[in-house]
C-alpha positions as CSV (number, residue, x, y, z in Angstrom):
1,X,-10.4,-28.1,10.6
2,X,-7.7,-26.1,13.1
3,X,-8.6,-22.1,12.2
4,X,-5.8,-21.2,15.0
5,X,-3.3,-20.3,12.1
6,X,-6.3,-18.0,10.5
7,X,-7.1,-16.5,14.0
8,X,-3.8,-16.3,15.5
9,X,-1.5,-15.8,12.8
10,X,2.0,-15.9,12.6
11,X,2.8,-14.2,9.2
12,X,0.5,-12.3,7.0
13,X,0.5,-11.4,3.0
14,X,-1.6,-8.4,1.8
15,X,-2.4,-8.9,-1.9
16,X,-2.9,-5.9,-3.7
17,X,-0.1,-4.1,-1.0
18,X,0.2,-0.5,-1.9
19,X,0.9,2.7,-0.1
20,X,-2.0,5.1,-1.3
21,X,-3.4,6.7,1.6
22,X,-7.0,5.7,1.9
23,X,-6.7,2.2,-0.3
24,X,-7.6,-0.5,1.7
25,X,-4.4,-2.1,1.7
26,X,-2.7,0.8,3.0
27,X,-5.2,0.9,5.7
28,X,-4.5,-3.0,6.3
29,X,-0.4,-2.7,6.4
30,X,-1.1,0.8,8.6
31,X,-3.3,-1.1,10.8
32,X,-0.7,-4.2,11.4
33,X,1.9,-1.3,12.2
34,X,-0.1,0.1,14.5
35,X,-1.1,-2.9,16.1
36,X,2.2,-3.8,16.5
37,X,1.9,-7.4,14.7
38,X,5.1,-9.3,15.5
39,X,5.1,-11.6,12.7
40,X,6.3,-11.6,9.0
41,X,4.0,-8.9,6.6
42,X,4.4,-9.4,2.7
43,X,3.0,-7.7,0.2
44,X,1.8,-9.2,-3.1
45,X,1.2,-6.9,-5.9
46,X,3.1,-7.7,-9.2
47,X,3.7,-3.7,-10.1
48,X,5.5,-3.4,-7.1
49,X,7.5,-6.9,-6.9
50,X,11.0,-6.5,-5.6
51,X,10.5,-2.8,-3.9
52,X,9.2,-2.5,-0.3
53,X,5.6,-1.1,0.6
54,X,5.4,0.5,4.2
55,X,9.1,-0.7,4.9
56,X,7.5,-4.2,3.7
57,X,9.0,-6.3,1.3
58,X,6.8,-7.2,-1.7
59,X,6.2,-10.2,-4.1
60,X,4.9,-10.7,-7.2
61,X,2.9,-13.7,-6.2
62,X,1.9,-15.6,-3.0
63,X,3.9,-18.4,-4.6
64,X,7.1,-16.0,-4.4
65,X,7.0,-15.5,-0.9
66,X,9.4,-17.2,1.6
67,X,7.1,-19.1,3.4
68,X,3.4,-19.7,3.1
69,X,1.5,-17.3,5.3
70,X,-0.9,-18.1,8.1
71,X,-3.2,-15.6,6.9
72,X,-4.1,-13.4,3.6
73,X,-5.8,-10.4,2.8
74,X,-7.2,-9.9,-0.6
75,X,-7.2,-6.0,-1.1
76,X,-7.8,-5.9,-5.1
77,X,-10.4,-5.5,-7.2
78,X,-13.3,-8.0,-7.2
79,X,-12.1,-9.5,-10.8
80,X,-8.7,-10.9,-9.3
81,X,-10.1,-12.3,-5.9
82,X,-11.2,-15.8,-7.0
83,X,-7.6,-16.3,-8.7
84,X,-6.2,-14.9,-5.2
85,X,-7.9,-17.1,-3.2
86,X,-7.2,-20.2,-5.2
87,X,-3.3,-19.2,-5.0
88,X,-3.9,-19.1,-1.2
């Protein structure tokens, strides 16, 4: 199994994207900004779909993204993690 996309992704989706200071998703997005990640980073959050989070487009589901991401950060409560991993 080739793990290159996971270890050196060209695109990333953050499930649970929000801009609430101190939240895991906000910290991930801020760190990607600070690190200068050059590829697309999309937010996934049905409550924020059609808007922007930290200047990133936000979509309702992973299936709604313009392309499949190389890596997915799951930053939601435990109850939704299994479903998000299955969708990924």
